[in-house]
C-alpha positions in Angstrom: -113.4 -98.6 15.3 -110.3 -99.3 13.1 -108.3 -96.1 12.3 -110.3 -94.1 14.9 -110.3 -93.8 18.7 -111.9 -91.7 21.4 -109.7 -88.7 21.8 -111.5 -86.7 24.5 -114.9 -85.9 26.1 -116.2 -82.3 26.4 -118.0 -80.8 29.3 -119.6 -77.4 29.1 -119.0 -75.1 32.0 -121.8 -74.8 34.6 -123.3 -71.6 35.9 -120.3 -70.9 38.2 -117.9 -70.8 35.3 -115.0 -72.6 33.8 -112.5 -72.7 36.6 -115.0 -73.8 39.3 -116.5 -76.5 37.0 -113.1 -77.8 36.1 -112.0 -77.9 39.8 -115.1 -79.7 40.7 -114.7 -82.4 38.1 -111.0 -82.7 38.8 -111.7 -83.2 42.5 -114.1 -86.1 41.7 -111.3 -87.8 39.8 -108.3 -86.9 41.9 -106.7 -84.8 39.2 -105.3 -81.3 38.8 -107.0 -79.2 36.1 -104.7 -77.5 33.6 -105.4 -74.2 31.8 -105.8 -75.0 28.1 -106.0 -71.6 26.7 -108.3 -69.9 24.1 -109.7 -71.2 20.8 -109.6 -67.9 18.8 -111.6 -69.4 15.8 -114.4 -70.7 18.0 -114.7 -68.0 20.7 -114.2 -70.5 23.5 -111.6 -71.3 26.2 -110.9 -74.5 28.0 -109.3 -76.4 30.8 -107.8 -79.8 30.5 -108.0 -82.9 32.8 -105.4 -85.2 31.3 -106.2 -88.9 31.2 -104.2 -92.1 30.6 -104.0 -93.7 27.2 -103.7 -90.5 25.3 -107.1 -89.1 26.2 -108.4 -86.1 28.2 -111.5 -84.3 29.5 -112.0 -80.9 28.1 -114.0 -78.4 30.2 -115.0 -75.6 27.9 -116.6 -72.2 28.2 -117.9 -69.7 25.6 -116.4 -66.2 25.5 -118.2 -62.9 24.9 -116.7 -62.8 21.4 -118.2 -62.6 17.9 -116.5 -65.8 16.9 -118.6 -67.7 19.4 -121.8 -66.6 17.6 -120.4 -67.6 14.1 -118.6 -70.9 14.8 -120.7 -74.0 15.3 -118.4 -75.1 18.2 -119.0 -71.9 20.0 -122.7 -72.2 19.4 -122.7 -75.7 20.8 -120.9 -74.7 23.9 -123.2 -71.8 24.5 -126.3 -73.9 24.0 -125.2 -76.5 26.5 -124.1 -73.9 29.1 -127.4 -72.1 28.8 -129.2 -75.3 29.9 -126.9 -75.6 33.0 -123.8 -77.1 31.5 -122.7 -80.7 31.6 -121.5 -83.3 29.1 -121.6 -81.8 25.6 -120.2 -84.6 23.6 -117.5 -87.1 22.8 -114.7 -86.7 20.2 -113.2 -89.3 18.0 -109.6 -88.9 16.6 -109.0 -90.3 13.1 -105.9 -90.7 10.9 -107.7 -89.5 7.7 -110.6 -87.1 7.6 -111.2 -87.5 3.8 -113.7 -90.4 4.1 -115.7 -88.5 6.7 -115.7 -85.4 4.6 -117.0 -87.4 1.7 -119.6 -89.1 3.8 -120.9 -85.9 5.4 -120.6 -83.8 2.2 -118.5 -81.0 3.6 -115.0 -80.0 4.5 -113.4 -80.1 7.9 -112.6 -76.7 9.5 -109.2 -75.7 11.0 -108.8 -75.3 14.8 -106.0 -73.9 16.9 -105.3 -73.1 20.5 -102.4 -71.2 22.1 -101.5 -72.8 25.4 -100.1 -71.1 28.5 -96.9 -73.0 27.8 -96.5 -71.1 24.6 -97.4 -74.0 22.3 -99.8 -73.6 19.4 -101.9 -76.7 18.9 -103.5 -77.1 15.5 -106.0 -79.6 14.1 -108.9 -80.0 11.8 -112.4 -81.1 12.9 -115.8 -82.0 11.4 -119.2 -83.0 12.7 -120.1 -80.3 15.2 -123.3 -79.6 13.3 -124.2 -83.2 13.6 -123.6 -83.2 17.3 -125.8 -80.0 17.6 -128.6 -81.7 15.7 -128.3 -85.1 17.4 -126.1 -84.9 20.6 -125.6 -88.7 20.8 -123.2 -88.3 17.9 -119.4 -87.6 18.3 -117.5 -85.2 16.2 -114.2 -86.0 14.5 -110.7 -84.5 14.9 -107.3 -85.0 13.3 -104.4 -83.5 15.1 -101.6 -82.0 13.0 -99.1 -83.3 15.6 -99.5 -85.4 18.8 -96.2 -84.1 20.3 -98.1 -81.7 22.6 -101.4 -83.5 22.7 -103.4 -82.3 25.8 -103.1 -85.7 27.4 -99.3 -85.1 27.8 -99.8 -82.3 30.3 -99.6 -84.8 33.2 -98.9 -88.5 33.6 -102.4 -89.3 34.6 -103.5 -92.4 36.6 -107.1 -92.0 35.5 -108.5 -94.0 32.5 -111.6 -93.4 30.5 -113.7 -96.6 31.0 -117.2 -96.1 29.6 -119.8 -93.9 27.9 -123.5 -93.9 28.7 -125.4 -92.5 25.7 -129.0 -91.7 25.4 -129.6 -92.8 21.8 -129.5 -95.5 19.2 -126.3 -97.5 18.7 -127.2 -98.2 15.0 -127.4 -94.4 14.4 -124.0 -93.9 16.0 -122.5 -96.8 14.1 -123.7 -95.3 10.9 -122.3 -91.9 11.8 -118.9 -93.5 12.5 -119.0 -95.5 9.3 -118.9 -98.8 11.2 -121.9 -100.5 9.6 -124.5 -102.5 11.6 -121.9 -105.0 12.9 -119.1 -102.6 13.5 -117.1 -103.1 16.7 -116.7 -100.4 19.4 -113.3 -99.4 20.7 -111.8 -102.1 22.9 -111.5 -101.3 26.5 -114.3 -98.7 26.5 -117.8 -99.8 27.6 -120.6 -98.3 25.5 -124.0 -98.3 27.1 -127.0 -97.0 25.2 -130.3 -95.9 26.8 -133.2 -95.7 24.4 -135.2 -93.2 26.5 -134.7 -89.5 26.9 -133.4 -86.9 24.5 -130.2 -87.9 22.6 -127.1 -87.0 24.6 -123.9 -88.1 26.2 -125.5 -88.8 29.6 -122.6 -90.0 31.7 -118.9 -90.9 31.6 -117.2 -93.5 33.7 -113.5 -93.4 34.7 -111.2 -95.8 36.4 -109.2 -94.1 39.2 -106.7 -95.3 41.7 -109.6 -95.2 44.2 -112.1 -97.1 42.1 -114.6 -96.3 39.4 -116.2 -92.9 39.2 -119.2 -92.0 37.0 -120.0 -88.4 36.3 
């Protein structure tokens, strides 16, 4: 995965809402959830569980806002929460979105979020429609600056260790532009299950108390 890396994993809020869901996941990992703020363009809000190595878990909830019905990201969050919540997808950060825009035949969209600390985070993303159609696939993001990346909210002792995906590794390789022999990201275990509807089924973390799979 040269020039790209896993940035974060997204978990749609369960029926008891964003805060309760984030606290539950944080408790399993021994972390403190942080308020991430609102995505005004997408009609969603999130909480952050910072991880080591510049990654994080995003727990996200759709708002009762017109943007949520128009933006693909808001639609994706709503669709996952309606079915009970859970893992929505994984997100790959890239240095250059142009090759992906060319491959997918469309332009990336701008995203922004105002954090409770008074910071405006800005980025561009692409691939949400692909995730909605085939949830084994990640979407792509390019941050305008990494200075206030969500992973910097805490010095986390928890590391992302593996993804369990219901799907086809060749399909994912093709989506990533890796080709049939492309290498996955070092240090992250990818496990593909051929049965069941395509999805991100589980995520494994290394914590000070051992491995935890959610």
